C-alpha positions as CSV (number, residue, x, y, z in Angstrom):
1,M,28.7,-11.4,-57.6
2,A,25.4,-10.1,-59.0
3,N,24.8,-6.5,-60.0
4,F,23.0,-4.4,-57.5
5,N,21.3,-1.0,-57.8
6,L,22.5,0.7,-54.6
7,N,19.8,3.4,-55.0
8,S,17.1,0.7,-54.4
9,S,16.3,-0.3,-50.8
10,K,15.5,-3.9,-51.8
11,S,18.6,-4.2,-53.9
12,M,20.7,-2.7,-51.0
13,K,19.3,-5.3,-48.6
14,D,20.1,-8.1,-51.1
15,F,23.6,-6.7,-51.4
16,E,24.0,-6.7,-47.6
17,K,22.8,-10.4,-47.5
18,V,25.3,-11.5,-50.2
19,L,28.1,-9.5,-48.6
20,T,27.4,-10.9,-45.1
21,K,27.2,-14.5,-46.4
22,K,30.5,-14.1,-48.3
23,A,32.3,-12.5,-45.3
24,T,31.0,-15.2,-43.0
25,E,32.1,-18.0,-45.4
26,L,35.6,-16.5,-45.7
27,A,36.0,-16.0,-41.9
28,K,35.0,-19.6,-41.2
29,K,37.4,-20.9,-43.9
30,R,40.3,-18.9,-42.5
31,A,39.5,-19.9,-38.9
32,K,39.7,-23.6,-40.0
33,E,43.0,-23.1,-41.8
34,R,45.0,-21.6,-38.9
35,E,46.6,-23.3,-35.9
36,Y,45.6,-22.7,-32.3
37,T,47.5,-22.9,-29.0
38,I,45.6,-25.0,-26.5
39,D,46.1,-27.0,-23.4
40,C,46.3,-30.7,-24.3
41,Y,43.2,-32.5,-23.0
42,H,45.3,-35.3,-21.6
43,C,48.5,-33.8,-20.1
44,D,47.7,-30.0,-19.9
45,T,50.8,-29.1,-21.9
46,K,50.4,-26.0,-24.2
47,V,50.5,-27.2,-27.8
48,T,49.9,-25.6,-31.1
49,V,47.6,-27.7,-33.3
50,P,45.5,-27.3,-36.5
51,V,41.8,-27.9,-36.6
52,G,41.1,-31.7,-36.7
53,K,43.1,-34.6,-35.4
54,S,46.7,-34.2,-34.2
55,I,49.1,-35.9,-31.8
56,C,50.3,-34.2,-28.7
57,P,54.1,-33.9,-28.9
58,N,54.4,-34.3,-25.1
59,C,52.1,-37.3,-24.3
60,S,51.5,-38.7,-27.8
61,E,47.7,-38.8,-27.2
62,E,45.3,-37.8,-29.9
63,I,43.9,-34.3,-29.9
64,D,40.7,-33.6,-31.9
65,L,40.2,-29.9,-32.1
66,N,36.8,-28.8,-33.4
67,L,35.6,-25.3,-33.9
68,D,32.0,-24.4,-33.1
69,L,31.7,-21.3,-35.2
70,K,28.5,-19.3,-34.9
71,F,28.2,-15.8,-36.3
């Protein structure tokens, strides 16, 4: 991370932008790494799946979980 003069208004704004960008990137990364409990799109059974493609353990149909992350 760059050096910032926190006594300077411009530098403080730059620091805020960098910090916000890094926090957003980390939040998106962590959200994509975890598993989510959802209702299967095909059989309505509650299943826990990661982001991406998985197979429902109840009906054996493919589940494609995508996250639409907007911060």
